[in-house]
TIRO-740811 format. One record per residue: residue number from 1; chain; residue in one letter; x negated, y, z negated of N, C-alpha, C, O in turn. Coordinates in steps of 0.001 Angstrom, whole numbers, plus 500000, padded with zeros to 6 digits. Atoms other than C-alpha are relative to their C-alpha. Layout:
<dotis>
DOTI  num  chaine  residu     nxx     nyy     nzz    caxx    cayy    cazz     cxx     cyy     czz     oxx     oyy     ozz
DOTI  NUM       A       A       X       Y       Z       X       Y       Z       X       Y       Z       X       Y       Z
...
</dotis>
This chain:
<dotis>
DOTI  num  chaine  residu     nxx     nyy     nzz    caxx    cayy    cazz     cxx     cyy     czz     oxx     oyy     ozz
DOTI    1       A       X  498689  500288  499413  138162  876614  390665  499837  499741  501499  499126  500464  502196
DOTI    2       A       X  500016  500317  498574  138655  874995  394066  501417  500129  500527  502344  499519  499995
DOTI    3       A       X  498664  499707  499477  141571  876210  396157  499967  499923  501520  499055  500431  502172
DOTI    4       A       X  499842  500024  498540  142718  875460  399679  501462  500251  500329  502355  499601  499785
DOTI    5       A       X  498657  499608  499614  145756  877055  401294  500214  499671  501480  499358  499965  502315
DOTI    6       A       X  499602  500179  498610  147494  875946  404477  500172  501398  500613  500934  502204  500078
DOTI    7       A       X  499911  498643  499418  147066  879004  406778  501434  500432  500298  501728  501627  500309
DOTI    8       A       X  498599  499642  499738  150799  878833  407579  500684  500598  498780  501716  501258  498901
DOTI    9       A       X  499360  499543  501241  151544  879653  403933  499058  500879  499186  499024  500815  497958
DOTI   10       A       X  500961  499112  500662  148882  882240  403171  500696  500931  499010  500105  501314  498001
DOTI   11       A       X  499270  499078  500882  151562  884461  401581  500258  499398  498620  500567  500126  497677
DOTI   12       A       X  499751  500655  501281  151945  881877  398794  498743  499892  499133  498793  499340  498034
DOTI   13       A       X  501247  500131  500759  148320  882161  397658  500072  500628  498611  499575  500022  497662
DOTI   14       A       X  499913  499453  501371  149079  884534  394726  500717  499057  499041  500300  498906  497893
DOTI   15       A       X  499295  500947  500863  151580  882005  393370  499103  498825  499631  499052  498425  498468
DOTI   16       A       X  500858  501154  500272  149123  879127  393702  498924  500368  498992  498578  499561  498130
DOTI   17       A       X  501021  499561  500962  146500  881133  391832  500586  500127  498594  499875  499928  497609
DOTI   18       A       X  499358  499923  501315  149001  881662  389011  499945  498645  499282  499903  498595  498053
DOTI   19       A       X  500011  501335  500611  148935  877877  388448  498750  499775  499157  498750  498934  498258
DOTI   20       A       X  501236  500135  500775  145390  878262  387116  500070  500702  498659  499204  500506  497807
DOTI   21       A       X  499862  499291  501270  146621  880490  384309  500516  499047  498928  501487  498330  499170
DOTI   22       A       X  499559  500908  501074  146958  878601  380991  501477  500184  499666  501922  501298  499391
DOTI   23       A       X  498597  499975  500389  150581  877733  380294  500973  500401  501081  502183  500298  500880
DOTI   24       A       X  499073  499513  498965  151989  879083  383567  500883  498872  500530  502099  499031  500632
DOTI   25       A       X  499228  501117  499428  153046  875717  385001  501034  499490  499000  502162  499179  499381
DOTI   26       A       X  499077  500512  501015  154629  874606  381715  501185  500937  499791  502284  500482  499474
DOTI   27       A       X  498963  499022  500330  156643  877807  381347  500922  500352  501167  501938  501017  500963
DOTI   28       A       X  499224  499595  498835  158011  878137  384884  500428  498781  500818  499893  497683  500662
DOTI   29       A       X  499555  501042  499083  159860  876104  387489  501011  499043  499388  501205  499006  498173
DOTI   30       A       X  499001  501002  500411  162507  873373  387337  499366  498624  500034  498866  498195  501075
DOTI   31       A       X  500637  501317  500087  161251  869991  386170  500808  498965  500772  502007  498803  500547
DOTI   32       A       X  499387  501079  499237  161999  867177  388617  499618  498635  499444  500400  497685  499502
DOTI   33       A       X  500492  501257  500572  159917  864470  386953  498919  500339  498987  498056  501182  499232
DOTI   34       A       X  500998  499759  501044  157902  864378  383756  499553  498653  499445  500191  498093  498554
DOTI   35       A       X  500549  501275  500434  155818  861251  383299  498497  500096  499954  497940  501041  499395
DOTI   36       A       X  501462  499923  499925  152190  860434  383921  499580  501255  500765  498619  501930  500397
DOTI   37       A       X  500163  498752  499268  152352  863239  386497  501285  500812  499845  502343  500260  499542
DOTI   38       A       X  498837  499128  500142  154703  866221  386408  500287  500693  501319  499390  501257  501946
DOTI   39       A       X  499562  499318  498786  156709  867549  389365  500979  501104  499631  501898  500904  498837
DOTI   40       A       X  499091  498875  500237  158380  870949  389354  500368  500667  501321  499588  500711  502272
DOTI   41       A       X  499483  499288  498833  160492  872843  391854  499912  501506  499753  500308  501997  498695
DOTI   42       A       X  500087  498541  500061  159794  876534  392534  500585  500570  501293  500626  499904  502327
DOTI   43       A       X  499629  499257  498791  161195  879085  394946  499174  501273  500021  499288  502123  499138
DOTI   44       A       X  500935  498877  499899  158598  881595  396096  500120  500600  501394  500026  499886  502392
DOTI   45       A       X  499851  499315  498716  159073  884173  398841  501088  499350  500863  500978  499293  502088
DOTI   46       A       X  498899  500625  499274  162319  882407  399758  499723  498586  500468  500519  498016  501214
DOTI   47       A       X  500374  501352  499574  160535  879054  400219  500070  499066  498793  499496  499344  497740
DOTI   48       A       X  499913  501000  501070  161401  876022  398114  498788  499073  500091  498559  498422  501110
DOTI   49       A       X  501212  500820  500012  158209  874232  397108  499984  499121  498758  500604  499435  497742
DOTI   50       A       X  500179  500921  501116  157286  871321  394858  498530  500012  499609  497647  499922  500461
DOTI   51       A       X  501365  500024  500523  154202  871421  392647  499835  498738  499156  500629  498471  498254
DOTI   52       A       X  500303  501221  500754  152710  868181  391351  498714  500220  499210  497658  500493  499779
DOTI   53       A       X  501188  499938  500855  150346  868339  388389  499623  498579  499626  500433  497840  499067
DOTI   54       A       X  500444  501359  500294  148309  865184  388029  499636  499865  498536  499073  500774  497925
DOTI   55       A       X  500124  500219  501434  148158  863664  384581  498566  499944  499525  497616  500053  500301
DOTI   56       A       X  501313  500002  500634  145290  863431  382166  499156  498836  500511  499650  497723  500689
DOTI   57       A       X  500938  501000  499510  142234  861545  383398  499010  499642  498901  498725  500435  498004
DOTI   58       A       X  501076  500378  500914  139659  859599  381485  498765  500828  500347  498667  501385  501440
DOTI   59       A       X  501218  499226  499760  136271  861274  381135  499248  499471  501212  498699  500250  501992
DOTI   60       A       X  500695  500602  498861  134795  858808  383650  500620  500471  501313  499907  500864  502236
DOTI   61       A       X  499345  499574  498766  137410  859665  386277  499815  501488  500248  499711  501918  501396
DOTI   62       A       X  500240  498573  499812  136943  863372  385642  498625  500233  500620  498462  501089  501490
DOTI   63       A       X  501348  499877  499441  133255  862975  386375  499962  499507  501443  499340  500133  502301
DOTI   64       A       X  499994  500561  498653  133897  860786  389432  500664  500951  500983  500148  501190  502074
DOTI   65       A       X  499290  499093  499107  136441  863193  390907  499223  501293  500201  499395  501974  501212
DOTI   66       A       X  500772  498774  499854  134061  866042  390318  498774  499834  500865  498262  500814  501405
DOTI   67       A       X  501278  500211  499323  131066  864416  392005  500123  499051  501193  499683  499386  502293
DOTI   68       A       X  500045  501061  498998  131734  861234  393998  501275  499839  500821  501232  499313  501933
DOTI   69       A       X  498732  500212  499304  135396  861304  394985  500804  501295  500070  500691  502170  499212
DOTI   70       A       X  499054  498889  499938  137952  863801  396155  501065  499810  498932  501414  498679  498593
DOTI   71       A       X  498939  500086  501006  140591  864617  393556  501279  499481  500649  501410  499494  501873
DOTI   72       A       X  498705  500453  499487  144111  863188  393889  500715  501124  500744  501351  500892  501771
DOTI   73       A       X  499332  498863  499369  145384  866660  394741  499440  500266  501397  500197  500513  502336
DOTI   74       A       X  500609  499752  498690  142903  867124  397582  500359  498889  500974  500658  499155  502138
DOTI   75       A       X  499646  501117  499117  143589  863642  398965  501458  500096  500442  501770  499834  501604
DOTI   76       A       X  498593  499849  499634  147355  864265  398850  500159  501048  501101  500934  500855  502038
DOTI   77       A       X  499953  498917  499019  146840  867487  400820  499494  499517  501362  500159  499715  502379
DOTI   78       A       X  500605  500445  498740  144572  865936  403458  500805  498874  500645  500972  498846  501864
DOTI   79       A       X  499261  501139  499463  146615  862742  403820  501332  500423  500609  501754  499861  501619
DOTI   80       A       X  498724  499532  499451  149892  864622  404372  499803  500525  501421  500614  500261  502308
DOTI   81       A       X  500285  499479  498660  148322  866417  407338  499651  498873  500964  500081  498873  502117
DOTI   82       A       X  500413  501103  499138  146771  863220  408678  501189  499112  500385  501225  498566  501488
DOTI   83       A       X  498798  500776  499680  150123  861413  408485  500725  500604  501196  501094  499893  502131
DOTI   84       A       X  499266  499369  498906  151782  863956  410742  499219  499938  501304  499805  499863  502384
DOTI   85       A       X  500814  500162  498791  148861  863762  413149  500225  498633  500637  500075  498473  501848
DOTI   86       A       X  499744  501355  499500  149702  860056  413464  501483  499742  500251  501890  498607  500500
DOTI   87       A       X  498596  500128  499673  153395  860733  413975  500886  499546  498866  502022  499133  499103
DOTI   88       A       X  499229  500399  501173  154555  859945  410412  500339  501254  499202  499453  502041  498869
DOTI   89       A       X  499567  498772  500665  156599  862610  408647  499706  499960  498502  499778  498911  497862
DOTI   90       A       X  500223  499812  501437  155753  863918  405179  500237  501473  499715  499954  502306  500576
DOTI   91       A       X  499826  498573  500307  156680  867177  403392  498690  500764  500234  497624  500334  499792
DOTI   92       A       X  501208  499296  499580  154255  869756  404731  499202  500500  498795  499751  501042  497836
DOTI   93       A       X  500911  499565  501063  151240  870488  402551  499868  501518  500018  499762  502132  501080
DOTI   94       A       X  500146  498554  500151  150969  874050  401227  498621  500337  499437  497944  501231  499945
DOTI   95       A       X  501275  499685  500642  147900  873990  398975  499612  498891  499030  500434  498058  498649
DOTI   96       A       X  500415  500757  501180  145830  872134  396437  499068  500869  499183  498371  501741  499702
DOTI   97       A       X  500777  499186  500938  144131  873550  393385  499334  499087  498990  499974  498205  498417
DOTI   98       A       X  500746  500751  501020  141436  872101  391143  499399  500983  499003  498849  502017  499383
DOTI   99       A       X  500572  499175  501065  140376  873574  387820  498954  499171  499278  499254  498097  498756
DOTI  100       A       X  501093  500715  500657  137028  872521  386411  499483  500806  498823  499448  502036  498841
DOTI  101       A       X  500628  499375  501161  135488  873217  383060  498682  499296  499743  498640  498084  499532
DOTI  102       A       X  501357  500540  500162  131742  872742  382661  499706  498922  501048  499054  497919  500759
DOTI  103       A       X  500265  500912  498906  131672  870976  386014  500846  498753  500031  500687  497918  500922
DOTI  104       A       X  499152  501187  500091  134278  868397  384984  501435  500372  500356  501939  501400  499904
DOTI  105       A       X  498630  499716  499592  137743  868225  386555  500922  499990  498782  500983  499003  498049
DOTI  106       A       X  499079  499888  501130  140301  869429  383999  501453  499841  500443  502215  499115  499804
DOTI  107       A       X  498637  500065  499486  143508  869870  386038  499965  500076  501522  499050  500656  502106
DOTI  108       A       X  499877  499866  498551  144612  869483  389646  501474  500044  500373  502312  499397  499744
DOTI  109       A       X  498632  499775  499556  147753  870532  391502  500086  499817  501521  499197  500225  502267
DOTI  110       A       X  499701  500107  498573  149229  869620  394877  501331  500694  500248  502319  500438  499559
DOTI  111       A       X  498809  499209  499692  151763  871986  396427  500474  499639  501405  499687  499644  502352
DOTI  112       A       X  499428  500332  498689  154098  870981  399272  501372  500642  500134  501956  501108  499155
DOTI  113       A       X  498625  499566  499806  157348  872072  400831  500935  499002  499338  500617  497819  499222
DOTI  114       A       X  498990  500879  500598  160446  870680  399141  500728  499260  501119  501224  499882  502059
DOTI  115       A       X  499322  500805  498986  161915  867828  401174  501517  500131  499867  502052  500217  498761
DOTI  116       A       X  498546  499996  499977  165556  867977  402194  500549  498592  500229  501751  498415  500430
DOTI  117       A       X  499593  501384  499810  165625  864179  402584  500485  499419  498668  500279  500011  497609
DOTI  118       A       X  499444  500658  501185  167305  861788  400135  499159  498798  499587  498401  498243  500384
DOTI  119       A       X  500681  501185  500513  165935  859011  397940  500653  498735  500548  501868  498681  500735
DOTI  120       A       X  499493  501298  499543  166274  855437  399197  500485  499128  498844  501125  498102  499071
DOTI  121       A       X  499694  500867  501138  166771  854092  395688  501473  499596  499927  501759  498424  499684
DOTI  122       A       X  498595  500424  500054  170599  854190  395761  500357  498966  501071  501250  498143  500873
DOTI  123       A       X  499725  500952  498922  170529  852253  399040  499661  498572  499567  500230  497609  500080
DOTI  124       A       X  500437  501323  500444  168833  849376  397226  500995  499339  499052  500868  498147  498771
DOTI  125       A       X  499036  500562  500949  171759  848883  394838  500857  498957  500700  501447  499229  501746
DOTI  126       A       X  499349  501130  499344  173333  845518  395615  501515  500126  500057  502162  499385  500797
DOTI  127       A       X  498544  499864  499973  176890  846710  394929  500482  500938  501102  501686  501154  501234
DOTI  128       A       X  499614  499159  498877  176850  849050  397948  500432  499134  501183  499939  498017  501334
DOTI  129       A       X  499562  500778  498833  178636  847902  401143  498824  499607  500886  498014  500457  501257
DOTI  130       A       X  501143  500502  499252  176220  845741  403114  499957  500571  501421  498873  500757  501975
DOTI  131       A       X  499980  499489  498625  177349  847098  406500  499222  501304  500110  498417  501478  501026
DOTI  132       A       X  500723  498712  499984  176089  850607  405689  498533  499784  499643  497652  500396  500247
DOTI  133       A       X  501389  500235  500406  172968  849300  403960  499211  499347  501126  498044  499676  501338
DOTI  134       A       X  500698  500699  498932  172103  847031  406873  499537  500980  501071  498446  500836  501622
DOTI  135       A       X  500352  498985  499009  172107  850005  409222  498755  500768  499574  497856  501008  500380
DOTI  136       A       X  501146  499250  500513  169672  851906  407007  498769  499102  499918  497667  499529  500263
DOTI  137       A       X  501131  500912  500153  167488  848853  406318  499392  499634  501346  498176  499474  501453
DOTI  138       A       X  500528  500258  498658  167182  848095  410032  499100  501158  500442  498020  500951  500996
DOTI  139       A       X  500793  498823  499638  165962  851656  410576  498727  500070  499157  497675  500481  499646
DOTI  140       A       X  501168  499985  500875  163622  851339  407589  498950  499008  500476  497760  499323  500483
DOTI  141       A       X  500941  500999  499490  162056  848155  408972  499270  500533  501231  498066  500325  501384
DOTI  142       A       X  500625  499419  498809  161434  849956  412270  499010  501099  499615  497957  501239  500236
DOTI  143       A       X  500920  498959  500477  159868  852875  410378  498724  499379  499425  497624  499856  499704
DOTI  144       A       X  501174  500665  500583  157561  850535  408424  499095  499434  501091  497870  499478  500975
DOTI  145       A       X  500796  500489  498872  156464  848953  411696  499251  501157  500656  498068  501034  500973
DOTI  146       A       X  500647  498831  499386  155751  852392  413167  498867  500515  499112  497825  500942  499610
DOTI  147       A       X  501032  499594  500954  153797  853271  409999  498752  499140  500165  497638  499658  500240
DOTI  148       A       X  501129  500921  499879  151611  850193  410340  499351  500072  501387  498129  499982  501509
DOTI  149       A       X  500561  499857  498653  151209  850568  414099  499133  501251  500102  498207  501306  500911
DOTI  150       A       X  500798  498771  500019  149850  854059  413351  498721  499838  499176  497927  500773  499072
DOTI  151       A       X  501216  500261  500774  147157  852449  411168  500050  500524  498581  499008  500725  497958
DOTI  152       A       X  499855  499431  501345  148558  853769  407878  500303  498901  498999  501227  498109  499184
DOTI  153       A       X  499799  500941  501099  148271  851693  404717  500244  500824  498730  499301  501295  498094
DOTI  154       A       X  499631  499229  501194  150155  853455  401898  499853  499078  498794  500549  498069  498688
DOTI  155       A       X  500307  500873  501125  148799  852007  398665  500985  500143  498848  500876  499433  497848
DOTI  156       A       X  498881  499905  500949  151862  853153  396693  501313  499895  500779  502215  500715  500610
DOTI  157       A       X  498841  500146  499122  154426  851897  399192  501161  499385  499228  501559  498248  499482
DOTI  158       A       X  498780  500448  500662  157343  851598  396815  501176  500809  500540  501001  501877  501126
DOTI  159       A       X  498813  499388  499405  160904  852486  397739  500175  501452  499556  500677  502277  500319
DOTI  160       A       X  499876  498634  500495  160790  855619  395568  499152  501007  500752  499386  502211  500649
DOTI  161       A       X  500883  499106  499254  158069  857042  397827  500377  500105  501475  499616  500637  502283
DOTI  162       A       X  499478  499879  498635  160150  856755  401008  501341  500726  499929  502259  500278  499243
DOTI  163       A       X  498757  499225  499945  162842  859367  401696  500643  499824  501370  499962  499511  502346
DOTI  164       A       X  499323  500171  498716  165470  859221  404418  501079  501060  500199  501527  501712  499256
DOTI  165       A       X  498929  499073  499647  168022  861357  406245  500682  499483  501259  500030  499015  502192
DOTI  166       A       X  499263  500429  498822  170754  860506  408688  499861  501045  501096  499930  502246  500835
DOTI  167       A       X  500099  499103  498856  170320  861977  412163  500907  499462  501103  500698  498359  501608
DOTI  168       A       X  499046  500448  498996  173176  861770  414635  500959  498983  499414  501141  498914  498198
DOTI  169       A       X  499000  500970  500434  175741  859003  414476  499381  498746  499409  499901  498195  498438
DOTI  170       A       X  500578  501276  500452  173440  856016  414007  498519  500087  499667  497940  499098  499218
DOTI  171       A       X  501442  499909  500198  169889  857335  413680  499618  500430  498585  500408  501051  497875
DOTI  172       A       X  500530  499623  501308  167751  857800  410564  498553  500438  500157  497808  499886  500967
DOTI  173       A       X  501386  499544  500052  164533  859685  409890  499471  499744  498597  500234  499725  497631
DOTI  174       A       X  500612  500336  501280  162085  858899  407100  498792  500893  499741  498140  501377  500666
DOTI  175       A       X  501185  499267  500437  159415  860728  405126  499280  499197  498931  499899  498466  498157
DOTI  176       A       X  500809  500584  501070  156562  859490  402957  499586  501088  499026  499231  502197  499427
DOTI  177       A       X  500509  499099  501028  155687  861150  399668  498974  499246  499151  498708  498067  499387
DOTI  178       A       X  501050  500569  500851  153042  860516  396982  498856  499490  500873  498578  498292  500930
DOTI  179       A       X  500925  500333  498915  150329  860603  399609  498533  499896  499585  497660  499793  500447
DOTI  180       A       X  501429  499933  500370  147148  860590  397531  499273  498666  500152  498050  498651  500293
DOTI  181       A       X  500658  501317  499888  146497  856807  397770  500372  499366  501345  501430  498755  501496
DOTI  182       A       X  499754  500530  498662  146210  855809  401421  498700  499581  500654  497622  500075  500322
DOTI  183       A       X  501116  500336  499114  143924  854130  403900  500484  500187  501426  501625  499867  501759
DOTI  184       A       X  499687  499817  498587  143838  855021  407574  499061  499113  500811  497839  499239  500730
DOTI  185       A       X  500778  500972  499233  142714  852267  409934  500330  500125  501483  501324  500738  501871
DOTI  186       A       X  499704  500076  498566  142474  851714  413667  501066  498946  500269  501887  499092  501174
DOTI  187       A       X  499080  501118  499753  144436  848479  413386  500268  499279  498685  499358  499083  497878
DOTI  188       A       X  499634  500793  501170  146329  846570  410690  500347  498583  500458  501227  498391  501297
DOTI  189       A       X  499681  501386  499699  146305  842793  410897  501337  499624  499364  501870  500358  498532
DOTI  190       A       X  498741  500461  500588  149435  840803  410076  499858  499810  498498  500773  500125  497737
DOTI  191       A       X  500218  500198  501432  147930  839902  406720  500006  501335  499254  500614  501444  498189
DOTI  192       A       X  500016  498685  500642  147251  843561  405880  501408  500607  499956  501771  501269  498984
DOTI  193       A       X  498629  499484  499961  150805  844460  406916  500841  499363  498897  501543  500062  498166
DOTI  194       A       X  499225  500684  501033  152351  841817  404660  499502  500366  498606  500285  500505  497666
DOTI  195       A       X  500573  499602  501286  149969  842732  401864  500517  501374  499587  500718  501634  498400
DOTI  196       A       X  499466  498681  500287  151236  846309  402145  501490  499940  499672  501955  500633  498766
DOTI  197       A       X  498557  500098  500219  154914  845331  402326  500353  499407  498636  501436  499662  498108
DOTI  198       A       X  499690  500619  501298  154669  843333  399096  500187  501049  498904  500750  500754  497849
DOTI  199       A       X  499891  498935  501000  154491  846678  397251  501404  500601  499935  501708  501363  499017
DOTI  200       A       X  498646  499440  499988  158095  847507  398152  500768  499568  498754  500959  498375  498517
DOTI  201       A       X  499247  500276  501227  160043  847750  394907  501487  500006  500315  502142  501046  500239
DOTI  202       A       X  498586  500111  499655  163464  846502  395915  500473  498604  499609  499652  497699  499459
DOTI  203       A       X  499488  501324  500359  165753  843591  394998  499586  498945  501023  499383  499250  502198
DOTI  204       A       X  500470  501090  499140  164747  840205  396419  500804  499864  501293  500198  499691  502350
DOTI  205       A       X  499254  500123  498740  167647  840016  398941  499643  501098  501006  499571  500845  502209
DOTI  206       A       X  500366  498888  499119  166705  843429  400336  498596  499772  500560  498352  500005  501744
DOTI  207       A       X  501372  500268  499571  163018  842483  400484  499980  498926  501091  499292  499077  502100
DOTI  208       A       X  499943  501071  499004  163798  839271  402370  500607  500493  501312  500158  500117  502395
DOTI  209       A       X  499376  499457  498791  166042  841144  404784  499007  500866  500771  498907  500755  501993
DOTI  210       A       X  500996  499147  499341  163316  843726  405508  498914  499166  500670  498485  499477  501782
DOTI  211       A       X  501005  500883  499396  160780  840949  406109  500543  499345  501263  499835  499227  502263
DOTI  212       A       X  499376  500616  498834  163203  839255  408488  500044  500971  501182  499670  500615  502299
DOTI  213       A       X  499912  499017  498923  163794  842437  410494  498619  500384  500517  498431  500558  501721
DOTI  214       A       X  501363  499638  499614  160090  843315  410494  499416  498904  500891  498798  499194  501915
DOTI  215       A       X  500522  501128  499226  159184  839821  411762  500589  499988  501414  499877  499747  502389
DOTI  216       A       X  499364  499986  498685  161686  840080  414590  499468  501134  500873  499341  500983  502088
DOTI  217       A       X  500533  498867  499243  160313  843468  415601  498602  499717  500543  498236  500226  501603
DOTI  218       A       X  501351  500327  499522  156777  842051  415905  499973  498641  500700  498907  498111  501015
DOTI  219       A       X  499852  501251  499240  158102  838882  417606  499220  498854  499353  498477  498123  500007
DOTI  220       A       X  500646  501049  500790  156881  836563  414850  501078  499192  499283  502160  499704  498997
DOTI  221       A       X  499037  500856  500682  158622  833646  413168  500388  500601  498648  499531  500826  497793
DOTI  222       A       X  499518  499319  501205  160791  835185  410424  499814  499142  498755  499471  499667  497696
DOTI  223       A       X  500142  500875  501167  160683  832142  408118  498572  500025  499470  498352  500059  498260
DOTI  224       A       X  501407  499969  500407  156881  832180  408091  499661  501321  499320  498977  501342  498297
DOTI  225       A       X  500264  498681  500580  156756  835915  407402  500637  500112  498620  500021  500641  497694
DOTI  226       A       X  499329  499944  501296  159292  835589  404582  499275  499157  498966  499113  499581  497821
DOTI  227       A       X  500706  500889  500930  157423  832666  403011  498702  500650  499524  498430  500679  498324
DOTI  228       A       X  501259  499356  500378  154067  834479  403081  500260  501263  499184  499550  501552  498221
DOTI  229       A       X  499691  498765  500706  155669  837726  401962  500414  499753  498563  500022  500499  497666
DOTI  230       A       X  499559  500321  501363  157313  836116  398935  498813  499564  499149  498696  499986  497999
DOTI  231       A       X  501177  500429  500753  154069  834415  397873  499129  501199  499630  498666  501307  498494
DOTI  232       A       X  500821  498817  500273  152157  837685  398178  500644  500881  498940  499960  501418  498069
DOTI  233       A       X  499310  499159  500978  154805  839551  396216  499933  499378  498607  499714  500095  497630
DOTI  234       A       X  500086  500668  501302  154833  836958  393406  498605  500163  499400  498461  500449  498212
DOTI  235       A       X  501373  499836  500469  151047  837101  393163  499764  501435  499538  499157  501668  498493
DOTI  236       A       X  500173  498580  500329  151125  840918  393162  500698  500345  498692  500121  501026  497843
DOTI  237       A       X  499244  499683  501213  153821  841115  390468  499372  499356  498768  499340  499966  497700
DOTI  238       A       X  500674  500652  501132  152015  838583  388245  498734  500754  499618  498433  500918  498435
DOTI  239       A       X  501216  499245  500277  148796  840546  388587  500323  501321  499309  499607  501745  498402
DOTI  240       A       X  499599  498744  500626  150611  843779  387706  500404  499785  498546  500070  500592  497678
DOTI  241       A       X  499614  500301  501387  152130  842159  384596  498771  499745  499139  498708  500181  497990
DOTI  242       A       X  501237  500261  500742  148689  840937  383551  499263  501300  499690  498749  501478  498586
DOTI  243       A       X  500668  498713  500219  147233  844424  383991  500698  500797  498908  500045  501425  498075
DOTI  244       A       X  499263  499267  501037  150023  845927  381869  499730  499412  498622  499583  500147  497646
DOTI  245       A       X  500297  500636  501301  149390  843351  379112  498613  500390  499520  498418  500693  498343
DOTI  246       A       X  501371  499657  500381  145667  844077  379167  499910  501445  499529  499235  501736  498542
DOTI  247       A       X  500019  498590  500409  146233  847836  378987  500664  500173  498641  500191  500939  497802
DOTI  248       A       X  499317  499907  501294  148682  847382  376125  499112  499471  498881  499067  500046  497794
DOTI  249       A       X  500893  500562  501008  146192  845189  374265  498859  500957  499695  498482  501134  498537
DOTI  250       A       X  501096  499048  500199  143407  847715  374801  500463  501184  499159  499746  501645  498271
DOTI  251       A       X  499473  498874  500789  145622  850522  373463  500185  499613  498541  499898  500405  497643
DOTI  252       A       X  499824  500451  501384  146469  848449  370377  498665  499892  499287  498540  500274  498123
DOTI  253       A       X  501321  500134  500609  142809  847680  369761  499391  501367  499689  498766  501558  498646
DOTI  254       A       X  500515  498648  500247  141875  851333  370113  500701  500638  498817  500073  501298  497990
DOTI  255       A       X  499247  499444  501121  144651  852321  367735  499545  499381  498689  499406  500078  497684
DOTI  256       A       X  500446  500684  501206  143516  849693  365226  498606  500466  499600  498327  500689  498423
DOTI  257       A       X  501364  499543  500295  139876  850761  365543  500009  501409  499442  499245  501733  498533
DOTI  258       A       X  499906  498636  500500  140866  854388  365045  500487  500046  498572  500027  500864  497776
DOTI  259       A       X  499472  500032  501366  142827  853514  361921  498925  499547  499021  498796  500088  497923
DOTI  260       A       X  501077  500497  500869  139902  851554  360494  498926  501059  499829  498376  501236  498742
DOTI  261       A       X  501021  498962  500056  137512  854365  361375  500379  501134  499064  499512  501797  498494
DOTI  262       A       X  499545  498947  500911  139661  856776  359369  500159  499477  498586  500547  500230  497692
DOTI  263       A       X  499864  500585  501318  139665  854390  356414  501415  499612  499677  501776  499469  498509
DOTI  264       A       X  498603  500351  500198  143319  853472  356963  500231  498584  500478  499879  498254  501611
DOTI  265       A       X  499741  501385  499619  144374  849849  357012  501057  499952  501077  501967  500781  501078
DOTI  266       A       X  498975  500137  498980  146362  848691  360054  501372  499877  499363  501558  499159  498380
DOTI  267       A       X  498637  500048  500542  150067  849244  359460  500273  501100  498998  501428  501353  498656
DOTI  268       A       X  499819  498893  500919  149453  852123  357054  499829  501310  500738  499247  501350  501822
DOTI  269       A       X  500213  498670  499444  149567  855814  357775  499088  500773  499078  499073  500573  497863
DOTI  270       A       X  500986  499224  500755  146915  858241  356702  500698  501169  499323  500586  502309  499774
DOTI  271       A       X  499246  498987  500744  149089  860143  354196  499385  500149  498630  498595  499305  498208
DOTI  272       A       X  500544  499815  501345  148295  861577  350754  500288  498813  499092  499508  498521  498185
DOTI  273       A       X  499676  501143  500856  150023  858561  349228  499066  498840  500190  498948  497991  499306
DOTI  274       A       X  500934  501084  499726  147464  856256  350862  498556  500413  499728  497639  499612  499910
DOTI  275       A       X  501361  499515  500188  144454  858371  349977  499346  499312  498803  500014  498897  497855
DOTI  276       A       X  500748  500651  501073  141730  856927  347782  500089  500804  498708  500125  502034  498741
DOTI  277       A       X  499908  499329  501303  141946  857715  344056  498719  500737  499678  498708  501612  498812
DOTI  278       A       X  501275  499339  500288  138283  858766  344146  499948  501409  500575  499087  502203  500197
DOTI  279       A       X  500066  498675  499383  139107  861822  346274  500447  501062  499020  500462  502246  499356
</dotis>
């Protein structure tokens, strides 16, 4: 077991160690998200914390994370601290925990403080008043510029991973979450910036507006930035669709191969009614 605790939250170490107990995570906490990864909310020692359990990995990735690469949980922990060092807010890291069996990574957990910020997703809805949305989007464009000026390239820069909160009459603050996939550079070129912005999952009108505001902030022709940004986004989305098709095809082939290996014809189920008469 590999465990690292933020010294500010040493009192939470007993709780973090409980996560290594079989079934503890499944039986406790309030589920916030249950998909490829699972997020749960806990309150420990009067502190609201979020625990993220990373989903099942292939055997190859388990070996890689155990030997050649840091686990997602460890990277999330380290990146959250590095973001704040560069002036970018993120829920403070509390701990990460890795559980290995026979030297292979079996489970990993990232623990952070619970954010009091709100999701940006409702802001993206086109039926909301544009005046209020424009105010938030202008602030978001300025935040994205500050992110890039700090040399941060968030490789999962979708709207769901950016939280916001109103501060004062007209100001807004932002936080980044899902911090395990990031690159930190000394400088981001314009191409790298646009390549990063194409990951924003928002309606086309909102995306074009953000590109326009971003271009004006960096004193670049907005039409050129929008044109390049749209091309990059189309290429990115087509590539993502192709990857999903390939993964779906691979899963179907594996399922078909498994059925054949069990002596079951594709489309049939391995039930007593399909069993061979020789058995």
